[in-house]
All heavy atoms as TSV, in Angstrom:
chain	resi	resn	atom	element	x	y	z
A	1	MET	N	N	0.851	-1.193	0.000
A	1	MET	CA	C	0.000	0.000	0.000
A	1	MET	C	C	0.888	1.244	0.000
A	1	MET	O	O	1.791	1.376	0.797
A	1	MET	CB	C	-0.925	-0.025	1.201
A	1	MET	CG	C	-1.832	1.165	1.300
A	1	MET	SD	S	-3.011	0.930	2.631
A	1	MET	CE	C	-4.385	1.752	1.962
A	2	ASP	N	N	0.583	2.145	-0.887
A	2	ASP	CA	C	1.343	3.386	-1.043
A	2	ASP	C	C	0.669	4.495	-0.246
A	2	ASP	O	O	-0.546	4.510	-0.101
A	2	ASP	CB	C	1.380	3.756	-2.537
A	2	ASP	CG	C	2.352	4.867	-2.819
A	2	ASP	OD1	O	2.054	6.002	-2.438
A	2	ASP	OD2	O	3.384	4.585	-3.434
A	3	ALA	N	N	1.457	5.438	0.267
A	3	ALA	CA	C	0.889	6.566	1.025
A	3	ALA	C	C	-0.112	7.344	0.195
A	3	ALA	O	O	-1.075	7.894	0.719
A	3	ALA	CB	C	2.000	7.482	1.521
A	4	ALA	N	N	0.100	7.392	-1.121
A	4	ALA	CA	C	-0.812	8.126	-2.005
A	4	ALA	C	C	-2.199	7.506	-2.032
A	4	ALA	O	O	-3.172	8.166	-2.379
A	4	ALA	CB	C	-0.236	8.192	-3.417
A	5	ASP	N	N	-2.313	6.238	-1.657
A	5	ASP	CA	C	-3.619	5.574	-1.634
A	5	ASP	C	C	-4.566	6.217	-0.629
A	5	ASP	O	O	-5.782	6.108	-0.750
A	5	ASP	CB	C	-3.463	4.083	-1.296
A	5	ASP	CG	C	-2.742	3.325	-2.392
A	5	ASP	OD1	O	-2.781	3.771	-3.558
A	5	ASP	OD2	O	-2.130	2.293	-2.084
A	6	ASN	N	N	-4.007	6.902	0.368
A	6	ASN	CA	C	-4.821	7.558	1.385
A	6	ASN	C	C	-5.389	8.894	0.912
A	6	ASN	O	O	-6.219	9.479	1.582
A	6	ASN	CB	C	-4.002	7.790	2.658
A	6	ASN	CG	C	-3.594	6.488	3.296
A	6	ASN	OD1	O	-4.336	5.507	3.275
A	6	ASN	ND2	N	-2.410	6.457	3.862
A	7	PHE	N	N	-4.906	9.384	-0.233
A	7	PHE	CA	C	-5.319	10.676	-0.763
A	7	PHE	C	C	-5.747	10.510	-2.213
A	7	PHE	O	O	-4.929	10.650	-3.123
A	7	PHE	CB	C	-4.184	11.707	-0.656
A	7	PHE	CG	C	-3.709	11.907	0.753
A	7	PHE	CD1	C	-2.579	11.251	1.217
A	7	PHE	CD2	C	-4.399	12.735	1.620
A	7	PHE	CE1	C	-2.138	11.423	2.522
A	7	PHE	CE2	C	-3.969	12.916	2.926
A	7	PHE	CZ	C	-2.839	12.255	3.383
A	8	PRO	N	N	-7.019	10.189	-2.423
A	8	PRO	CA	C	-7.466	9.985	-3.804
A	8	PRO	C	C	-7.280	11.242	-4.638
A	8	PRO	O	O	-7.430	12.355	-4.148
A	8	PRO	CB	C	-8.944	9.637	-3.660
A	8	PRO	CG	C	-9.345	10.133	-2.321
A	8	PRO	CD	C	-8.105	10.113	-1.470
A	9	GLY	N	N	-6.894	11.058	-5.900
A	9	GLY	CA	C	-6.654	12.185	-6.794
A	9	GLY	C	C	-7.926	12.930	-7.137
A	9	GLY	O	O	-9.026	12.404	-7.043
A	10	ARG	N	N	-7.752	14.166	-7.504
A	10	ARG	CA	C	-8.867	14.993	-7.943
A	10	ARG	C	C	-8.516	15.560	-9.304
A	10	ARG	O	O	-7.359	15.841	-9.593
A	10	ARG	CB	C	-9.114	16.137	-6.967
A	10	ARG	CG	C	-9.536	15.658	-5.605
A	10	ARG	CD	C	-9.911	16.854	-4.733
A	10	ARG	NE	N	-10.378	16.391	-3.462
A	10	ARG	CZ	C	-9.728	16.547	-2.319
A	10	ARG	NH1	N	-8.583	17.177	-2.310
A	10	ARG	NH2	N	-10.216	16.104	-1.201
A	11	THR	N	N	-9.510	15.728	-10.121
A	11	THR	CA	C	-9.299	16.314	-11.432
A	11	THR	C	C	-10.060	17.620	-11.508
A	11	THR	O	O	-11.277	17.643	-11.310
A	11	THR	CB	C	-9.804	15.364	-12.539
A	11	THR	OG1	O	-9.105	14.126	-12.416
A	11	THR	CG2	C	-9.558	15.939	-13.906
A	12	TRP	N	N	-9.329	18.700	-11.764
A	12	TRP	CA	C	-9.927	20.021	-11.905
A	12	TRP	C	C	-9.481	20.608	-13.225
A	12	TRP	O	O	-8.363	20.371	-13.671
A	12	TRP	CB	C	-9.479	20.981	-10.809
A	12	TRP	CG	C	-9.849	20.571	-9.431
A	12	TRP	CD1	C	-11.041	20.102	-9.012
A	12	TRP	CD2	C	-9.009	20.622	-8.270
A	12	TRP	NE1	N	-11.006	19.853	-7.664
A	12	TRP	CE2	C	-9.768	20.169	-7.182
A	12	TRP	CE3	C	-7.713	21.011	-8.057
A	12	TRP	CZ2	C	-9.272	20.092	-5.902
A	12	TRP	CZ3	C	-7.217	20.933	-6.782
A	12	TRP	CH2	C	-7.990	20.478	-5.717
A	13	GLY	N	N	-10.321	21.428	-13.790
A	13	GLY	CA	C	-9.910	22.204	-14.939
A	13	GLY	C	C	-9.057	23.368	-14.470
A	13	GLY	O	O	-8.921	23.622	-13.264
A	14	VAL	N	N	-8.497	24.085	-15.410
A	14	VAL	CA	C	-7.624	25.210	-15.077
A	14	VAL	C	C	-8.385	26.277	-14.293
A	14	VAL	O	O	-7.880	26.806	-13.295
A	14	VAL	CB	C	-7.002	25.815	-16.353
A	14	VAL	CG1	C	-6.239	27.087	-16.046
A	14	VAL	CG2	C	-6.100	24.798	-17.036
A	15	ARG	N	N	-9.582	26.596	-14.722
A	15	ARG	CA	C	-10.352	27.650	-14.028
A	15	ARG	C	C	-10.613	27.290	-12.573
A	15	ARG	O	O	-10.485	28.138	-11.684
A	15	ARG	CB	C	-11.672	27.898	-14.755
A	15	ARG	CG	C	-11.492	28.616	-16.053
A	15	ARG	CD	C	-12.817	28.906	-16.717
A	15	ARG	NE	N	-12.595	29.523	-17.999
A	15	ARG	CZ	C	-13.308	29.284	-19.068
A	15	ARG	NH1	N	-14.324	28.460	-19.023
A	15	ARG	NH2	N	-13.026	29.884	-20.208
A	16	GLU	N	N	-10.982	26.030	-12.319
A	16	GLU	CA	C	-11.247	25.609	-10.946
A	16	GLU	C	C	-9.963	25.615	-10.127
A	16	GLU	O	O	-9.954	26.018	-8.969
A	16	GLU	CB	C	-11.895	24.223	-10.923
A	16	GLU	CG	C	-12.183	23.694	-9.540
A	16	GLU	CD	C	-13.179	24.496	-8.721
A	16	GLU	OE1	O	-13.848	25.410	-9.276
A	16	GLU	OE2	O	-13.314	24.231	-7.520
A	17	PHE	N	N	-8.869	25.188	-10.737
A	17	PHE	CA	C	-7.584	25.207	-10.039
A	17	PHE	C	C	-7.205	26.631	-9.635
A	17	PHE	O	O	-6.854	26.885	-8.485
A	17	PHE	CB	C	-6.496	24.596	-10.934
A	17	PHE	CG	C	-5.125	24.624	-10.314
A	17	PHE	CD1	C	-4.780	23.741	-9.310
A	17	PHE	CD2	C	-4.182	25.555	-10.739
A	17	PHE	CE1	C	-3.513	23.775	-8.732
A	17	PHE	CE2	C	-2.915	25.596	-10.176
A	17	PHE	CZ	C	-2.586	24.699	-9.170
A	18	VAL	N	N	-7.316	27.562	-10.584
A	18	VAL	CA	C	-6.981	28.961	-10.304
A	18	VAL	C	C	-7.923	29.525	-9.245
A	18	VAL	O	O	-7.496	30.244	-8.332
A	18	VAL	CB	C	-7.008	29.813	-11.590
A	18	VAL	CG1	C	-6.914	31.296	-11.275
A	18	VAL	CG2	C	-5.878	29.395	-12.522
A	19	ARG	N	N	-9.199	29.196	-9.320
A	19	ARG	CA	C	-10.160	29.668	-8.324
A	19	ARG	C	C	-9.767	29.175	-6.935
A	19	ARG	O	O	-9.793	29.925	-5.957
A	19	ARG	CB	C	-11.575	29.195	-8.671
A	19	ARG	CG	C	-12.643	29.799	-7.749
A	19	ARG	CD	C	-13.975	29.090	-7.860
A	19	ARG	NE	N	-13.951	27.741	-7.307
A	19	ARG	CZ	C	-13.926	27.457	-6.000
A	19	ARG	NH1	N	-13.884	28.430	-5.099
A	19	ARG	NH2	N	-13.918	26.214	-5.590
A	20	ARG	N	N	-9.358	27.916	-6.846
A	20	ARG	CA	C	-8.967	27.354	-5.552
A	20	ARG	C	C	-7.674	27.980	-5.030
A	20	ARG	O	O	-7.531	28.205	-3.832
A	20	ARG	CB	C	-8.832	25.839	-5.656
A	20	ARG	CG	C	-10.177	25.155	-5.766
A	20	ARG	CD	C	-9.999	23.665	-6.006
A	20	ARG	NE	N	-11.269	23.005	-6.088
A	20	ARG	CZ	C	-11.780	22.239	-5.116
A	20	ARG	NH1	N	-11.110	22.044	-3.998
A	20	ARG	NH2	N	-12.962	21.667	-5.271
A	21	VAL	N	N	-6.736	28.234	-5.933
A	21	VAL	CA	C	-5.498	28.915	-5.522
A	21	VAL	C	C	-5.835	30.301	-4.986
A	21	VAL	O	O	-5.347	30.712	-3.931
A	21	VAL	CB	C	-4.484	28.999	-6.686
A	21	VAL	CG1	C	-3.316	29.910	-6.327
A	21	VAL	CG2	C	-3.979	27.611	-7.073
A	22	ALA	N	N	-6.682	31.021	-5.706
A	22	ALA	CA	C	-7.080	32.365	-5.268
A	22	ALA	C	C	-7.761	32.313	-3.900
A	22	ALA	O	O	-7.469	33.137	-3.020
A	22	ALA	CB	C	-8.010	33.002	-6.305
A	23	GLU	N	N	-8.628	31.357	-3.723
A	23	GLU	CA	C	-9.333	31.217	-2.446
A	23	GLU	C	C	-8.352	30.907	-1.316
A	23	GLU	O	O	-8.435	31.479	-0.223
A	23	GLU	CB	C	-10.367	30.093	-2.559
A	23	GLU	CG	C	-11.204	29.900	-1.317
A	23	GLU	CD	C	-12.220	28.799	-1.515
A	23	GLU	OE1	O	-13.066	28.925	-2.425
A	23	GLU	OE2	O	-12.159	27.803	-0.765
A	24	ALA	N	N	-7.403	30.014	-1.582
A	24	ALA	CA	C	-6.450	29.606	-0.550
A	24	ALA	C	C	-5.479	30.714	-0.178
A	24	ALA	O	O	-5.045	30.807	0.975
A	24	ALA	CB	C	-5.685	28.372	-1.019
A	25	THR	N	N	-5.131	31.557	-1.147
A	25	THR	CA	C	-4.126	32.595	-0.893
A	25	THR	C	C	-4.716	33.957	-0.577
A	25	THR	O	O	-4.003	34.859	-0.151
A	25	THR	CB	C	-3.194	32.741	-2.111
A	25	THR	OG1	O	-3.967	33.122	-3.246
A	25	THR	CG2	C	-2.434	31.453	-2.392
A	26	GLY	N	N	-6.007	34.120	-0.853
A	26	GLY	CA	C	-6.633	35.416	-0.633
A	26	GLY	C	C	-6.352	36.402	-1.755
A	26	GLY	O	O	-6.602	37.593	-1.610
A	27	ASP	N	N	-5.831	35.894	-2.865
A	27	ASP	CA	C	-5.536	36.747	-4.017
A	27	ASP	C	C	-6.719	36.766	-4.973
A	27	ASP	O	O	-7.589	35.899	-4.922
A	27	ASP	CB	C	-4.319	36.207	-4.789
A	27	ASP	CG	C	-3.020	36.362	-4.026
A	27	ASP	OD1	O	-2.896	37.342	-3.265
A	27	ASP	OD2	O	-2.140	35.506	-4.192
A	28	ASP	N	N	-6.716	37.745	-5.881
A	28	ASP	CA	C	-7.709	37.712	-6.950
A	28	ASP	C	C	-7.257	36.649	-7.956
A	28	ASP	O	O	-6.128	36.162	-7.917
A	28	ASP	CB	C	-7.840	39.090	-7.617
A	28	ASP	CG	C	-6.534	39.579	-8.204
A	28	ASP	OD1	O	-6.081	38.998	-9.214
A	28	ASP	OD2	O	-5.957	40.535	-7.654
A	29	GLU	N	N	-8.159	36.264	-8.861
A	29	GLU	CA	C	-7.864	35.172	-9.775
A	29	GLU	C	C	-6.732	35.501	-10.755
A	29	GLU	O	O	-5.955	34.614	-11.115
A	29	GLU	CB	C	-9.126	34.709	-10.504
A	29	GLU	CG	C	-10.063	33.980	-9.566
A	29	GLU	CD	C	-11.234	33.309	-10.261
A	29	GLU	OE1	O	-11.213	33.150	-11.487
A	29	GLU	OE2	O	-12.177	32.934	-9.543
A	30	GLU	N	N	-6.611	36.740	-11.160
A	30	GLU	CA	C	-5.529	37.119	-12.071
A	30	GLU	C	C	-4.169	36.919	-11.401
A	30	GLU	O	O	-3.236	36.370	-12.003
A	30	GLU	CB	C	-5.696	38.570	-12.518
A	30	GLU	CG	C	-4.674	39.019	-13.537
A	30	GLU	CD	C	-4.903	40.454	-14.005
A	30	GLU	OE1	O	-6.037	40.959	-13.908
A	30	GLU	OE2	O	-3.924	41.051	-14.464
A	31	THR	N	N	-4.057	37.342	-10.156
A	31	THR	CA	C	-2.810	37.169	-9.405
A	31	THR	C	C	-2.551	35.693	-9.140
A	31	THR	O	O	-1.418	35.215	-9.288
A	31	THR	CB	C	-2.871	37.950	-8.080
A	31	THR	OG1	O	-3.087	39.334	-8.377
A	31	THR	CG2	C	-1.602	37.791	-7.264
A	32	ALA	N	N	-3.582	34.966	-8.767
A	32	ALA	CA	C	-3.441	33.532	-8.506
A	32	ALA	C	C	-2.974	32.796	-9.756
A	32	ALA	O	O	-2.118	31.911	-9.680
A	32	ALA	CB	C	-4.765	32.950	-8.016
A	33	ARG	N	N	-3.512	33.175	-10.914
A	33	ARG	CA	C	-3.092	32.532	-12.169
A	33	ARG	C	C	-1.616	32.802	-12.436
A	33	ARG	O	O	-0.864	31.898	-12.800
A	33	ARG	CB	C	-3.932	33.026	-13.340
A	33	ARG	CG	C	-3.502	32.422	-14.671
A	33	ARG	CD	C	-4.311	32.964	-15.826
A	33	ARG	NE	N	-5.582	32.315	-16.003
A	33	ARG	CZ	C	-5.753	31.153	-16.645
A	33	ARG	NH1	N	-4.728	30.522	-17.142
A	33	ARG	NH2	N	-6.948	30.633	-16.774
A	34	ALA	N	N	-1.174	34.048	-12.230
A	34	ALA	CA	C	0.228	34.400	-12.452
A	34	ALA	C	C	1.145	33.626	-11.507
A	34	ALA	O	O	2.196	33.111	-11.922
A	34	ALA	CB	C	0.433	35.902	-12.290
A	35	HIS	N	N	0.750	33.511	-10.252
A	35	HIS	CA	C	1.569	32.782	-9.281
A	35	HIS	C	C	1.608	31.294	-9.606
A	35	HIS	O	O	2.681	30.667	-9.547
A	35	HIS	CB	C	1.037	33.000	-7.871
A	35	HIS	CG	C	1.256	34.389	-7.366
A	35	HIS	ND1	N	0.666	34.865	-6.211
A	35	HIS	CD2	C	1.982	35.421	-7.856
A	35	HIS	CE1	C	1.038	36.114	-6.004
A	35	HIS	NE2	N	1.834	36.472	-7.003
A	36	ALA	N	N	0.468	30.724	-9.939
A	36	ALA	CA	C	0.419	29.304	-10.286
A	36	ALA	C	C	1.256	29.031	-11.530
A	36	ALA	O	O	1.976	28.030	-11.597
A	36	ALA	CB	C	-1.026	28.860	-10.499
A	37	GLU	N	N	1.178	29.911	-12.510
A	37	GLU	CA	C	1.972	29.750	-13.728
A	37	GLU	C	C	3.465	29.770	-13.413
A	37	GLU	O	O	4.236	28.951	-13.938
A	37	GLU	CB	C	1.634	30.846	-14.725
A	37	GLU	CG	C	2.370	30.722	-16.034
A	37	GLU	CD	C	2.006	31.806	-17.039
A	37	GLU	OE1	O	1.037	32.562	-16.812
A	37	GLU	OE2	O	2.701	31.887	-18.057
A	38	ALA	N	N	3.872	30.672	-12.538
A	38	ALA	CA	C	5.285	30.758	-12.166
A	38	ALA	C	C	5.747	29.476	-11.473
A	38	ALA	O	O	6.803	28.925	-11.801
A	38	ALA	CB	C	5.521	31.970	-11.264
A	39	VAL	N	N	4.962	28.995	-10.541
A	39	VAL	CA	C	5.321	27.780	-9.805
A	39	VAL	C	C	5.378	26.578	-10.748
A	39	VAL	O	O	6.328	25.783	-10.714
A	39	VAL	CB	C	4.325	27.519	-8.649
A	39	VAL	CG1	C	4.525	26.139	-8.049
A	39	VAL	CG2	C	4.463	28.589	-7.585
A	40	LEU	N	N	4.377	26.431	-11.600
A	40	LEU	CA	C	4.344	25.293	-12.510
A	40	LEU	C	C	5.461	25.358	-13.550
A	40	LEU	O	O	5.993	24.321	-13.957
A	40	LEU	CB	C	2.972	25.183	-13.171
A	40	LEU	CG	C	1.829	24.839	-12.205
A	40	LEU	CD1	C	0.492	24.915	-12.918
A	40	LEU	CD2	C	2.045	23.478	-11.569
A	41	THR	N	N	5.849	26.554	-13.960
A	41	THR	CA	C	6.962	26.709	-14.899
A	41	THR	C	C	8.264	26.253	-14.262
A	41	THR	O	O	9.040	25.501	-14.864
A	41	THR	CB	C	7.063	28.170	-15.378
A	41	THR	OG1	O	5.861	28.502	-16.078
A	41	THR	CG2	C	8.258	28.381	-16.289
A	42	VAL	N	N	8.520	26.686	-13.033
A	42	VAL	CA	C	9.736	26.274	-12.327
A	42	VAL	C	C	9.726	24.763	-12.103
A	42	VAL	O	O	10.742	24.088	-12.301
A	42	VAL	CB	C	9.886	27.027	-10.992
A	42	VAL	CG1	C	11.003	26.433	-10.141
A	42	VAL	CG2	C	10.141	28.503	-11.247
A	43	LEU	N	N	8.601	24.217	-11.732
A	43	LEU	CA	C	8.483	22.776	-11.522
A	43	LEU	C	C	8.782	22.013	-12.811
A	43	LEU	O	O	9.558	21.055	-12.811
A	43	LEU	CB	C	7.081	22.430	-11.013
A	43	LEU	CG	C	6.792	20.955	-10.783
A	43	LEU	CD1	C	7.746	20.375	-9.737
A	43	LEU	CD2	C	5.352	20.771	-10.361
A	44	ALA	N	N	8.198	22.445	-13.918
A	44	ALA	CA	C	8.429	21.783	-15.203
A	44	ALA	C	C	9.899	21.852	-15.596
A	44	ALA	O	O	10.480	20.855	-16.051
A	44	ALA	CB	C	7.559	22.419	-16.284
A	45	LYS	N	N	10.531	23.009	-15.419
A	45	LYS	CA	C	11.946	23.151	-15.764
A	45	LYS	C	C	12.814	22.264	-14.880
A	45	LYS	O	O	13.784	21.660	-15.348
A	45	LYS	CB	C	12.384	24.611	-15.634
A	45	LYS	CG	C	11.863	25.478	-16.746
A	45	LYS	CD	C	12.302	26.923	-16.578
A	45	LYS	CE	C	11.763	27.796	-17.705
A	45	LYS	NZ	N	12.194	29.191	-17.567
A	46	THR	N	N	12.470	22.173	-13.615
A	46	THR	CA	C	13.230	21.338	-12.681
A	46	THR	C	C	13.102	19.865	-13.051
A	46	THR	O	O	14.089	19.134	-13.070
A	46	THR	CB	C	12.741	21.569	-11.238
A	46	THR	OG1	O	12.916	22.946	-10.915
A	46	THR	CG2	C	13.502	20.715	-10.246
A	47	ILE	N	N	11.906	19.436	-13.377
A	47	ILE	CA	C	11.686	18.049	-13.771
A	47	ILE	C	C	12.426	17.755	-15.076
A	47	ILE	O	O	13.076	16.732	-15.224
A	47	ILE	CB	C	10.187	17.749	-13.898
A	47	ILE	CG1	C	9.541	17.774	-12.507
A	47	ILE	CG2	C	9.947	16.416	-14.588
A	47	ILE	CD1	C	8.043	17.732	-12.523
A	48	TRP	N	N	12.317	18.678	-16.025
A	48	TRP	CA	C	12.957	18.482	-17.315
A	48	TRP	C	C	14.474	18.322	-17.149
A	48	TRP	O	O	15.079	17.461	-17.761
A	48	TRP	CB	C	12.637	19.661	-18.244
A	48	TRP	CG	C	13.279	19.503	-19.584
A	48	TRP	CD1	C	14.338	20.209	-20.067
A	48	TRP	CD2	C	12.925	18.569	-20.614
A	48	TRP	NE1	N	14.653	19.782	-21.324
A	48	TRP	CE2	C	13.805	18.777	-21.676
A	48	TRP	CE3	C	11.943	17.591	-20.710
A	48	TRP	CZ2	C	13.735	18.025	-22.849
A	48	TRP	CZ3	C	11.876	16.863	-21.875
A	48	TRP	CH2	C	12.758	17.071	-22.929
A	49	ARG	N	N	15.072	19.144	-16.297
A	49	ARG	CA	C	16.515	19.045	-16.063
A	49	ARG	C	C	16.881	17.693	-15.462
A	49	ARG	O	O	17.927	17.132	-15.762
A	49	ARG	CB	C	16.996	20.151	-15.148
A	49	ARG	CG	C	17.075	21.485	-15.843
A	49	ARG	CD	C	17.719	22.536	-14.945
A	49	ARG	NE	N	17.392	23.833	-15.448
A	49	ARG	CZ	C	16.850	24.804	-14.745
A	49	ARG	NH1	N	16.591	24.652	-13.477
A	49	ARG	NH2	N	16.575	25.968	-15.306
A	50	GLY	N	N	15.999	17.191	-14.611
A	50	GLY	CA	C	16.243	15.890	-13.987
A	50	GLY	C	C	16.156	14.746	-14.983
A	50	GLY	O	O	16.783	13.703	-14.800
A	51	LEU	N	N	15.392	14.922	-16.053
A	51	LEU	CA	C	15.222	13.873	-17.055
A	51	LEU	C	C	16.271	13.943	-18.146
A	51	LEU	O	O	16.483	12.986	-18.880
A	51	LEU	CB	C	13.826	13.967	-17.692
A	51	LEU	CG	C	12.665	13.715	-16.745
A	51	LEU	CD1	C	11.346	13.942	-17.479
A	51	LEU	CD2	C	12.708	12.306	-16.178
A	52	ALA	N	N	16.905	15.111	-18.276
A	52	ALA	CA	C	17.865	15.295	-19.380
A	52	ALA	C	C	19.181	14.618	-19.098
A	52	ALA	O	O	19.567	14.325	-18.039
A	52	ALA	CB	C	18.085	16.789	-19.627
């Protein structure tokens, strides 16, 4: 049994994800989208470097 089994995955569209980020951070949706984009960009670059 994997630890992830205790936390079932959720599927959200981009709008719902941004809405949830905004709600969690207290930011407006435009700011939340910019912050999420920055985090996901760094994550993607970090993963890509690890695979190269």
